MMTF fields as JSON, N, C-alpha, C and O atoms, coordinates in Angstrom:
{
  "mmtfVersion": "1.0.0",
  "mmtfProducer": "UNKNOWN",
  "numBonds": 315,
  "numAtoms": 316,
  "numGroups": 79,
  "numChains": 1,
  "numModels": 1,
  "chainsPerModel": [1],
  "groupsPerChain": [79],
  "chainIdList": ["A"],
  "bondAtomList": [4, 2, 8, 6, 12, 10, 16, 14, 20, 18, 24, 22, 28, 26, 32, 30, 36, 34, 40, 38, 44, 42, 48, 46, 52, 50, 56, 54, 60, 58, 64, 62, 68, 66, 72, 70, 76, 74, 80, 78, 84, 82, 88, 86, 92, 90, 96, 94, 100, 98, 104, 102, 108, 106, 112, 110, 116, 114, 120, 118, 124, 122, 128, 126, 132, 130, 136, 134, 140, 138, 144, 142, 148, 146, 152, 150, 156, 154, 160, 158, 164, 162, 168, 166, 172, 170, 176, 174, 180, 178, 184, 182, 188, 186, 192, 190, 196, 194, 200, 198, 204, 202, 208, 206, 212, 210, 216, 214, 220, 218, 224, 222, 228, 226, 232, 230, 236, 234, 240, 238, 244, 242, 248, 246, 252, 250, 256, 254, 260, 258, 264, 262, 268, 266, 272, 270, 276, 274, 280, 278, 284, 282, 288, 286, 292, 290, 296, 294, 300, 298, 304, 302, 308, 306, 312, 310],
  "bondOrderList": [1, 1, 1, 1, 1, 1, 1, 1, 1, 1, 1, 1, 1, 1, 1, 1, 1, 1, 1, 1, 1, 1, 1, 1, 1, 1, 1, 1, 1, 1, 1, 1, 1, 1, 1, 1, 1, 1, 1, 1, 1, 1, 1, 1, 1, 1, 1, 1, 1, 1, 1, 1, 1, 1, 1, 1, 1, 1, 1, 1, 1, 1, 1, 1, 1, 1, 1, 1, 1, 1, 1, 1, 1, 1, 1, 1, 1, 1],
  "groupList": [{"groupName": "UNK", "atomNameList": ["N", "CA", "C", "O"], "elementList": ["N", "C", "C", "O"], "formalChargeList": [0, 0, 0, 0], "bondAtomList": [1, 0, 2, 1, 3, 2], "bondOrderList": [1, 1, 2], "singleLetterCode": "X", "chemCompType": "L-PEPTIDE LINKING"}],
  "groupTypeList": [0, 0, 0, 0, 0, 0, 0, 0, 0, 0, 0, 0, 0, 0, 0, 0, 0, 0, 0, 0, 0, 0, 0, 0, 0, 0, 0, 0, 0, 0, 0, 0, 0, 0, 0, 0, 0, 0, 0, 0, 0, 0, 0, 0, 0, 0, 0, 0, 0, 0, 0, 0, 0, 0, 0, 0, 0, 0, 0, 0, 0, 0, 0, 0, 0, 0, 0, 0, 0, 0, 0, 0, 0, 0, 0, 0, 0, 0, 0],
  "groupIdList": [1, 2, 3, 4, 5, 6, 7, 8, 9, 10, 11, 12, 13, 14, 15, 16, 17, 18, 19, 20, 21, 22, 23, 24, 25, 26, 27, 28, 29, 30, 31, 32, 33, 34, 35, 36, 37, 38, 39, 40, 41, 42, 43, 44, 45, 46, 47, 48, 49, 50, 51, 52, 53, 54, 55, 56, 57, 58, 59, 60, 61, 62, 63, 64, 65, 66, 67, 68, 69, 70, 71, 72, 73, 74, 75, 76, 77, 78, 79],
  "secStructList": [7, 2, 2, 2, 2, 2, 2, 2, 2, 2, 2, 2, 2, 2, 2, 2, 6, 7, 7, 7, 7, 1, 6, 6, 6, 6, 1, 1, 1, 7, 7, 1, 7, 2, 2, 2, 2, 2, 2, 2, 2, 2, 2, 2, 2, 2, 2, 2, 2, 2, 2, 2, 2, 2, 2, 2, 2, 2, 2, 2, 2, 2, 2, 2, 2, 2, 2, 2, 2, 2, 2, 2, 2, 2, 2, 2, 2, 2, 7],
  "xCoordList": [-1.742, -2.237, -0.811, -0.475, -0.014, 1.367, 2.19, 2.64, 2.377, 3.17, 2.786, 3.741, 1.616, 1.08, 1.401, 1.63, 1.416, 1.737, 3.037, 3.316, 4.079, 5.444, 5.778, 6.695, 5.18, 5.572, 5.189, 5.986, 4.073, 3.517, 4.593, 5.131, 4.926, 5.888, 7.251, 7.752, 7.935, 9.061, 8.888, 9.762, 7.808, 7.614, 7.689, 8.466, 6.878, 6.88, 8.3, 8.718, 9.112, 10.333, 11.406, 12.176, 11.326, 12.185, 11.624, 12.472, 10.463, 9.96, 10.415, 10.846, 10.356, 10.794, 12.399, 12.929, 12.934, 14.594, 15.435, 16.631, 14.779, 15.536, 16.491, 16.101, 17.364, 18.458, 19.117, 18.996, 19.858, 20.274, 21.427, 22.153, 21.674, 22.454, 23.707, 23.564, 24.838, 25.87, 27.166, 27.042, 28.268, 29.51, 29.674, 29.543, 29.939, 29.975, 28.636, 28.711, 27.552, 26.218, 25.962, 25.053, 26.765, 26.547, 27.569, 27.485, 28.352, 29.263, 28.788, 28.092, 29.306, 28.594, 29.134, 28.787, 30.098, 30.443, 30.447, 30.294, 30.66, 30.592, 31.994, 33.024, 31.886, 32.907, 32.977, 33.75, 32.029, 31.915, 33.216, 33.835, 33.405, 34.579, 35.904, 36.117, 36.795, 38.071, 38.928, 39.817, 38.781, 39.924, 39.487, 40.336, 38.196, 37.764, 37.99, 38.391, 37.728, 37.798, 39.275, 39.536, 40.392, 41.667, 42.009, 42.711, 41.597, 41.701, 41.255, 42.008, 39.999, 39.416, 40.049, 40.198, 40.383, 41.107, 42.466, 42.868, 43.248, 44.656, 44.456, 45.223, 43.594, 43.281, 42.972, 43.606, 42.021, 41.696, 42.925, 43.078, 43.558, 44.546, 45.921, 46.802, 46.025, 47.251, 47.256, 48.214, 46.052, 45.923, 46.139, 46.606, 45.811, 45.926, 47.459, 47.822, 48.146, 49.464, 50.429, 51.378, 50.095, 50.977, 50.731, 51.584, 49.514, 49.286, 50.322, 50.813, 50.604, 51.83, 53.17, 53.689, 53.689, 54.556, 54.519, 55.49, 53.335, 53.075, 53.268, 53.793, 52.778, 52.729, 54.014, 54.322, 54.751, 56.16, 57.205, 58.098, 56.893, 57.337, 57.205, 58.074, 55.793, 55.414, 55.926, 56.296, 55.98, 56.664, 58.306, 58.937, 58.892, 60.255, 60.597, 61.708, 59.583, 59.751, 59.635, 60.354, 58.608, 58.184, 59.536, 59.95, 60.216, 61.414, 62.827, 63.71, 62.709, 63.57, 63.538, 64.549, 62.398, 61.83, 62.295, 62.867, 61.934, 62.123, 63.823, 64.303, 64.463, 65.963, 66.339, 67.089, 66.053, 66.408, 66.034, 66.855, 64.874, 64.302, 65.15, 65.382, 65.682, 66.4, 67.712, 68.191, 68.383, 69.609, 69.788, 70.814, 68.735, 68.677, 68.573, 69.038, 67.912, 67.921, 69.24, 69.666, 69.966, 70.936, 72.181, 73.079, 72.161, 73.083, 72.826, 73.786, 71.52, 71.142, 71.715, 72.203, 71.722, 72.121, 73.644, 74.193, 74.314, 75.862, 76.421, 77.531, 75.519, 76.072, 76.046, 76.4],
  "yCoordList": [116.879, 115.723, 114.828, 114.012, 115.082, 114.397, 114.668, 113.742, 115.813, 116.259, 115.579, 115.248, 115.343, 114.873, 113.352, 112.868, 112.591, 111.269, 110.804, 109.661, 111.861, 111.801, 112.021, 111.326, 112.951, 113.245, 111.963, 111.567, 111.386, 110.095, 109.115, 108.518, 108.939, 107.755, 107.765, 106.773, 109.217, 109.306, 109.078, 108.559, 109.483, 109.311, 107.994, 107.637, 106.979, 105.611, 105.217, 104.742, 105.303, 104.948, 105.1, 104.212, 106.474, 106.991, 105.915, 105.374, 105.686, 104.961, 103.615, 103.137, 102.889, 101.612, 101.338, 100.227, 102.372, 102.202, 102.26, 102.544, 101.977, 102.155, 101.029, 99.888, 101.147, 100.291, 100.576, 101.636, 99.409, 99.557, 100.484, 100.461, 101.315, 102.283, 101.749, 100.699, 102.336, 102.117, 101.68, 101.401, 101.644, 101.447, 99.824, 98.9, 99.736, 98.348, 97.701, 96.628, 98.149, 97.683, 97.868, 97.227, 98.772, 99.067, 98.071, 98.146, 97.315, 96.267, 95.064, 94.469, 94.469, 93.103, 91.778, 90.608, 92.303, 91.207, 91.734, 92.917, 90.597, 91.069, 91.431, 90.787, 92.621, 93.097, 92.758, 93.274, 91.851, 91.762, 90.943, 91.144, 90.019, 89.101, 89.47, 89.099, 90.341, 90.775, 89.864, 90.115, 88.73, 87.59, 86.827, 86.478, 86.679, 86.042, 86.967, 86.525, 88.37, 89.226, 89.254, 89.336, 89.171, 89.089, 87.908, 88.096, 86.757, 85.653, 85.79, 85.534, 86.206, 86.48, 87.47, 87.206, 88.571, 89.542, 89.061, 89.236, 88.506, 87.998, 86.895, 86.848, 86.196, 85.095, 85.783, 85.462, 86.835, 87.446, 88.47, 88.462, 89.124, 90.005, 89.225, 89.55, 88.237, 87.368, 86.459, 86.317, 85.896, 85.328, 86.059, 85.475, 87.136, 87.971, 88.847, 89.478, 88.556, 88.999, 87.841, 88.059, 86.524, 85.365, 84.646, 83.879, 84.856, 84.272, 84.488, 83.632, 85.845, 86.116, 85.247, 84.607, 85.147, 84.397, 82.814, 82.172, 82.309, 80.924, 80.787, 79.826, 81.854, 81.624, 81.79, 81.223, 82.581, 82.782, 81.287, 80.847, 80.828, 79.726, 78.406, 77.561, 78.445, 77.412, 77.411, 76.362, 78.65, 78.815, 78.586, 78.233, 78.746, 78.512, 77.004, 76.52, 76.369, 75.0, 74.25, 73.328, 74.814, 74.1, 74.146, 73.225, 75.394, 75.597, 74.886, 74.659, 74.6, 73.517, 72.266, 71.636, 71.842, 70.527, 70.19, 69.148, 71.274, 71.194, 71.039, 70.248, 71.83, 71.888, 70.569, 70.03, 69.866, 68.521, 67.543, 66.675, 67.547, 66.654, 66.763, 65.741, 68.029, 68.173, 67.624, 67.032, 67.824, 67.417, 65.931, 65.324, 65.381, 63.858, 63.12, 61.982, 63.762, 63.187, 63.496, 62.57, 64.505, 64.688, 63.692, 63.246, 63.419, 62.393, 61.106, 60.539, 60.606, 59.271, 59.165, 58.078, 60.2, 60.103, 60.06, 59.573, 60.511, 60.505, 59.239, 58.799, 58.694, 57.014, 56.103, 54.935],
  "zCoordList": [23.185, 23.265, 23.087, 23.945, 21.865, 21.786, 22.996, 23.67, 23.259, 24.281, 25.646, 26.35, 26.081, 27.171, 27.304, 28.413, 26.144, 26.028, 26.067, 26.428, 25.613, 25.691, 26.983, 27.421, 27.839, 29.239, 30.14, 30.991, 29.951, 30.538, 30.313, 31.247, 29.007, 28.709, 29.365, 29.895, 29.274, 29.958, 31.628, 32.322, 32.047, 33.505, 33.767, 34.653, 33.034, 33.06, 33.023, 34.079, 32.075, 31.874, 32.987, 33.352, 33.508, 34.689, 35.916, 36.626, 36.089, 37.126, 37.154, 38.204, 35.992, 35.837, 35.797, 35.813, 35.752, 35.567, 36.79, 36.734, 37.951, 39.04, 39.408, 39.161, 39.815, 40.171, 41.614, 42.228, 42.061, 43.411, 43.368, 42.374, 44.367, 44.72, 45.496, 46.123, 45.508, 46.193, 45.322, 44.13, 45.91, 45.156, 44.79, 45.593, 43.613, 43.123, 42.744, 42.144, 42.982, 42.433, 40.952, 40.424, 40.196, 38.957, 38.073, 36.847, 38.559, 37.976, 37.817, 38.641, 36.268, 36.021, 36.973, 36.807, 38.036, 38.723, 40.222, 40.524, 41.202, 42.418, 43.092, 42.891, 43.97, 44.495, 46.3, 47.107, 46.534, 48.116, 48.708, 49.753, 47.756, 48.384, 47.496, 46.342, 48.364, 47.787, 47.429, 46.616, 47.967, 47.818, 46.279, 45.459, 46.114, 45.011, 43.876, 42.8, 44.077, 43.022, 42.535, 41.335, 43.654, 43.302, 42.453, 41.46, 42.735, 41.888, 40.497, 39.558, 40.34, 39.124, 38.098, 36.905, 38.664, 38.061, 37.818, 36.668, 38.621, 38.171, 37.007, 36.045, 37.135, 35.947, 34.891, 33.887, 34.743, 33.616, 32.877, 31.655, 33.568, 33.196, 33.111, 32.316, 33.941, 33.517, 32.207, 31.447, 32.096, 30.986, 29.525, 28.546, 29.541, 28.533, 28.208, 27.215, 29.545, 29.443, 28.967, 28.214, 29.495, 29.093, 27.874, 27.428, 27.241, 25.762, 24.726, 23.99, 24.778, 23.6, 24.099, 23.184, 25.157, 25.448, 25.204, 24.802, 25.486, 25.115, 23.542, 22.98, 22.972, 21.456, 20.806, 19.758, 21.457, 20.981, 21.439, 20.714, 22.512, 22.886, 22.051, 21.833, 21.605, 20.857, 19.53, 19.002, 18.88, 17.536, 17.73, 16.734, 18.78, 19.02, 19.242, 19.027, 19.667, 19.816, 18.453, 18.069, 17.809, 16.324, 15.56, 14.855, 15.792, 14.993, 15.143, 14.316, 16.595, 17.139, 16.686, 16.377, 16.621, 16.343, 14.751, 14.431, 13.823, 12.496, 12.187, 11.375, 12.897, 12.852, 13.264, 12.449, 14.283, 14.488, 13.575, 13.277, 13.063, 11.968, 10.747, 10.102, 10.339, 9.186, 9.214, 8.247, 10.422, 10.565, 10.837, 10.531, 11.429, 11.52, 10.252, 10.181, 9.095, 7.961, 7.34, 6.649, 7.399, 6.618, 7.386, 6.673, 8.706, 9.44, 8.613, 8.09, 8.472, 8.007, 6.612, 6.302, 5.683, 4.396, 4.358, 3.37, 5.31, 5.286, 5.691, 5.393, 6.414, 6.817, 5.715, 5.871]
}
């Protein structure tokens, strides 16, 4: 009795879990237009590569601004 209901359930699940076959059909994005895919992949991977460089540049600019502000106040004191 239990074995028969398990078999019916697994058959039901297998029948309902059909998906389209073919290359690229199981991906969460479309690969039909190769140029659009190129743009999206470049933006995705390029942003991940560029973010550390932007962070370092921002930190360096903060340091340079602080350096000039400190020296500017020293110059005003000496006058």
